[in-house]
N, C-alpha and C positions, 0 to 999 in steps of 0.2 A: 601044387603050389601055384598061387595066383601070379599074374604078371607084376603086380605091385610088389609082392614079396621078392620076386626075382630082381626087380629094379633096386630094391633096398639092399639085396645081397651084393649087387654089382657096384652100388654107390657108397660113398663115404657116409656113415651114419650121422656124422656131425653136420652134414649138409642136408640130407633127406632122411627123415625118420618115419616109420610106419607103425601106427598103433592099430593093429588088426582087431584087438578086442573091442575098441570103441569106434572103429572105422574112421580114424583120423590120420591126416598126413601133415607132417611138419617140415618146413623148409627153413633151415637155420635154427630149428627148435627140436630138441631131442624128446620133448614131452609135449606134443601138440595138445591144445585145449579146445580147438575148433576143428571143424571138418577139414579146413585148410588153414594152418597156423603158420604165417610167414613172419619171420623176424628180419626186417630190412625194408628195402624199397621194392614196391610192386609197380612195374611199368607196363602199361597196356595201351592199345590204340583207343579203346572205349570200354566202358563198364555198363552193365545192365542191372536193373533193380531199382528199388525206391531209395537206396542210400541212407535209410534211417539210422543205421548203425555206424556210419562213417563219421569221423571227427576231424576237426581242423580243416574242413573243406572250403571255408569262406562262403558257403552257401547262405542264402537269405533265411531268416528265422521266421517262424510263424508268430502271429500276434499273441498267442497264448503260451509261448515258450519261456516265460519268466523274464529274467533280466535281458532286455533287448540291447542290440548293438546297432550303432549307426556308423557306417564305414564310408569315408570319402577318400578315394585313391585313384591314381592314374595307372595302376598296375593292370596289365591284361593277363598276367600269369604269375605264378609264384604264390607266396603266403602273405596275406594281408594282416598286419599286426596293429596298425593304428586304428583304434576303435574308440567310440565314446559310449559309455554305459548310460542307463536310465538315470544315474545320479547327475550326469552332465547335461543330458538332453532328454526331455520328457514330452510325450504327446498325450493330450487329454481328448479322447474320442467323444466325450460327452459335450464339451464346449468347443471342440475343433480348434484347440489352441496348442501351440508348440512353445515350450518354455526352456530357457537355458540359463545357467548361472552367469555367464559372461559372454558377450558377443563383441568381437572386434571387427570393424568395417573400415577398410582403408579408402574406399571410394565413396559413393553417394548412396545413402539409405533412404528409400521412399516408403512411406507407410501411411495408412488411412487413420488408424486409431492406436493410441498407446496410453498406458496407465501411468507409468513413471518415467521421467527423463532426468538423468544426471548429466548436465552439460557443463563443460569448462569454458565454452566459447559462446557463440551467438546462436540462438534458436530462431529459426524462421518457420512460422506457421501460416498455412494458407487461410484458415478460417477463424483464427483466434485461439487463445490459450485460456483454459479454465483453471482458476486458482481455488482450491478448496471445494466447497459445495455451492458457492454462489458467485464469487468474484470472477471477472473475466478481463482479459486484455484483448482489445479489439483487433480487427484485421490489420495487416501490415500497412504502416503509413497513417493510421488513424490517430495515433498519439493519445489514445483514451485508455485509461485504466479504471475499472470499476472494482471497488473493494468492499466486501461485506464482512462485518465483525466489529469488535470494540476498538480495534486499532491500537491496543495497549502496547504492542511491540513495534509500532511504526515510529520512525525518527524523522526529524525535519518537518514536522507537521505543526502548523499554527493552530493551537487548540482554542485560543481566545485572545481578546484584546483587553489590556488593562484600561479601565475608564476611571477618571478622577472627577470628583465634584468639589469645587472650591479647594483644590489641592489635596483632598483626601480620596484614597482609592476606594472604589465601590466594587472591586472584584476583577479577576482576570479570566473568568469563564464566560464572559459575554461574547456573543457572536453577532450582535446587531446594535446599531447606533441609530438613534432617532434625533434628527436635527429639526427642532421646532422652528418654523418660520424661515427655514433655509431653502435655497433653490438648488435642486439636485438635477444634474444633467449627465448623460452618458456620452463620453468622448470616444475617440478612436482607440483601437487595440484593447477594448475592454476596460478602459480607464474611466472611472466615474468622478465627476467634479462636483464638489460641494461648495456653494457660495453662501457665506453667512454675512449678511449686511447688518451693521450696528443699528440697534433700534434708536430712533430719534423721536422724542416727543416734543412737538412745537406748541407752546402755549402762548397765546396773545391775549392779554387782558388789559382793560382800561382802568384797573384798580380792583381792590378786593383781595380775596384769598386765591392764590394759585397752588393747586394740588398736583404735585409731581407724581406720575405713575412710575413706581420703582420696578415695574416689570421690564422697563427699558433702562439703558445705562447712560444715555446722553440726552440732555434736555436743553431746550432753547426757550427763553422767556422774554417776550417783548413787554416791558413793564411801563405802565402809565399811571400817573397819580400815586396813590398810596397802595403798595403791593406787598402782601405777606406770603412768603413761601412756606409750604408744608408738604407732607408726603403721604402716600398710601401704599400699602404692600411692602415688598422688599424681602431680601434673603440675607441672612447674616453672612458677612464677609464680602458682599458685593460692593463694588466701587462705582461712583457716579460723578458726572461732570455737569454743571449747570452754567450755561452762558446767559447772562442778563444784559439786555440792551435797553437803554432808556429811550422812551419815545415821549419827548416833552419833559417837563420838570417832574422828577419822580423820587419818591422815598420808598426804599425797599427794606423790609424787615423779615424776621425768621420766626417760625414757631418754636416751641420749647423742645422739639425733637432735635434741633441742631445744637451741638455742643462744640464750642470753640476753645482753643488753647487758653488756659488761665481764666476761662469764663468770660473772655472779652469778646463781645459781639462786634464784628467789623462794621464800620460806617461806610456804606456804599455811596458813590458820588450821586448827586441829584440832577446834574446838568443833562440836558437833552443830548442824546447820541453817545453818552458815556457807556463804556463797556466794562463789565466785571466778570470774573469767573469764580465759581464756588465748586470746590471738590470735597467729597465726603465718602466715608465708608460706613456701611451699616454695621453697628455693633450688636444691636439686638432689635427684635420686633416682637409684638404680641402683647399679652395681658400685662406683662411687667412694664410696658411702656417702651416705645421706640426710641432708640438712641442712635444718632448719627455723628460720627467724629468728623468735623468739618474744618476746612481752611479756606481763606479767601484771598484772591489776587484782584485788586480793585483799580479802577480808572486807567484801563489800557488806553494808549494813545498812539 
């Protein structure tokens, strides 16, 4: 009889069991399945071996062991139960990137590059922020935003200025204005000043036919002798003022272009120094014949 058998005979079989057929010993197990089958807690100062068959040890896992675990704990002993699986935190060894579903930082997060940022407050970027594939916001304090695209979803943007000609709109998509004959000067704070001086045609004749250039809107005629007023050019709807000052005894008449109320042509004063004013609007120009709707204020004193 072996010593093991003697020990079994002396001990309670519910505590120590010997399987001599399979050379197994059970502690707390009546039917041992291993060389040493222990049901309960095994306490020892140290263990030897590779530990490949031990479970729930909290030991680190190999890179090829399937579902990985990341453990962050302050425990120096006991069982670590708070773990994150590869569904929560994943490492890509090809791109050397670590990805997580959500990250909460109570302090300051410093990073060099990031793909997506969802911020509820203020974003501060050291070297600028790129929007889409081309747009950029410049460095802090530059106040410059460059946007690329059709801008169809932008609001508060002036897309054009409505321009009217003789009271009729010529469109709202225009972004440039050309002031013919105007003086344009740049002021302070990016303000541009446009100065438009009224065109004045000064005609001095000692008699004969005076032809008013209707590309201008105001005219001055110093009339001498027999003077007849006529016009050239003109745009329908334009209005004009003619100042007539007599130099010596003068008789002033009008071409058939001028149409007066009731067909009554006014009689301008003939005395030297007399002053009269003729106002008219262009009704039509061209092959059908020029028509000017005119009124007269005579003999100012």
